N, C-alpha and C positions, 0 to 999 in steps of 0.2 A: 489351292492346292490345282493342279490341272487334272481335268475330268479323267482324262486316263489314268494316273494313280489314285484317284479315288475309287472308282470304279473297281481297280485290282486289288485295293484294300478293304473295300466290301464283298468283294468275291470270297477274300481270304477266310473273313471270320464274321460273323454279326455282330452285334452289340455283347449278345450272350457270350459267345466264341470268345472276343477281346476280353469279356471279364475273366474268362474260365483261364484263359490262357496267361492274363496279368496276375489273377491269385495265384497261380503254380509257381511263375516266375518270383511273385513276391516272396514265396514260403521259401523256396530252393535257393533265391538267392543270400537268406537269412542264415543258412548254412552251408552253402557257399563259400559265400565274401562274408568271412565274422568279423564285423566291424564291432564296432566299442554301440554297446547296449545303451542308450538316452531312454530311454524307458523303463522305468523297474517294476519291482512287485504291485504297488498299488495301483496302477496303473492299467495292468494285465484285468481288471474287473471291469474297468471304465470300457477295456476293450470291447471283452464278452458282452456287454451291453450295449454298445455299437452293433456289433455281429446281431445279437437278438434283434434289434430295432429293424435294422436292413432286414431279416428274414421277414418279421413279422408285415413289415410294410410290403416286401413282394409277395408272398402270400397273400396278404389282401386286396390287391393291388391286381393280381391273377384271377383272385375269385370272381373280380366285377369283370372281368373281361370274361370271363367264360358264363357266369350271370346273363350276361346281357350278349351272348351269342355274336361275340365278334372275334376278331384275327388279335391274336400277340406277336404277331410279325410284323418286323418295320417295311418288309417289302408288299404288304398284300394289303389292300384298302380296307378299312373299318366300315361296320355299318352301322354302329352307334359312336357318337361322340359320349364320354364318359365325363362325367364335371363332380359326381361325387366321390365320398368316401375322401382318400388319398392325394385322388386329381384336384380336390378343391384347394389344396395348399400346394400342388407342384404337378405340372403339365406332364412330367415325366417320371410319376413316381419308382418303377419299376428301374431305371437306370441311378435313381437318387436312391434305392436301397441296393445296387451291386456296388455303387461308391461308399457306402457306410460299409459294408461288409470289408472292401476293401481295405478301407480305414481302422475301423476295429481291426482286422487280421494285424495292420500297419502298427497299433496301438499294442496287441498283445506281442508281436516280434518285438518292438521296442527300437527299432535300429531306422537308419533313413531310406534304405532302399525300399523297401516295401510303400513309404509314404510316396514316393516318386513313382510307382506302379499306378496309384491312384489317382496321382495329377495325369499321367499318360493316358489312364482309361477314359476321364473327364476330357481330356482335348480331343483325344479319337471321338468321342462318342459328338463332342459339339462340333467338330470339323466333317463327320461321315455321315453321319447319324439323323440327327436331329434337321439339319436344315431343309434334307428332303421330305423327312415326317411332316416336317409343318407345312411344307408346301403342299401335299398329300392331302392334308386335313384341311386346309383351304379350299382348295379345289373341291373336296367332296363336301363340306359343312358350310363352307362362304363365311356368310356375316356370324352367324351363330358362333364359327371358331373363332372369328376374329374377337369378337365379343369374350370370349373367354380368355382368350389370350390376352387381353386387356386388363384383365381380373385377376389372371392366378399369374406367378411366376413360372420362369421354365424350371427352374430347379428346386429354388425354396425361399 
């Protein structure tokens, strides 16, 4: 992806912005473009559980940032490398939480378009945000971050 296009896309919204935009689009698309429902009643409960997992993961991860007095912003330099809690299983538990919420929403809606929004979110985060965040973390924390990366996967 060209640097200019990447910068324009990043300036349009941050990771949370893309999450909210895609969540709203996935909900609206369910009603605007009525298509055949693929998942029915029993799966709604599964979708709600996935959304609950995503919310719990997001709040737990955010609490660690606040407790360690470091930034949540992907544009700022963190003061601390957090490797505990959800960060033991994912380098990006907040992005994972957002993807889980989008997936849960798609399961609840039961149609195809919300699943496309989830996939689009993951691609956007992978291309526009994670590479620069990883580069910044490596510059700040050096070998400590490289060691962390060797043992913890990017998503799960």
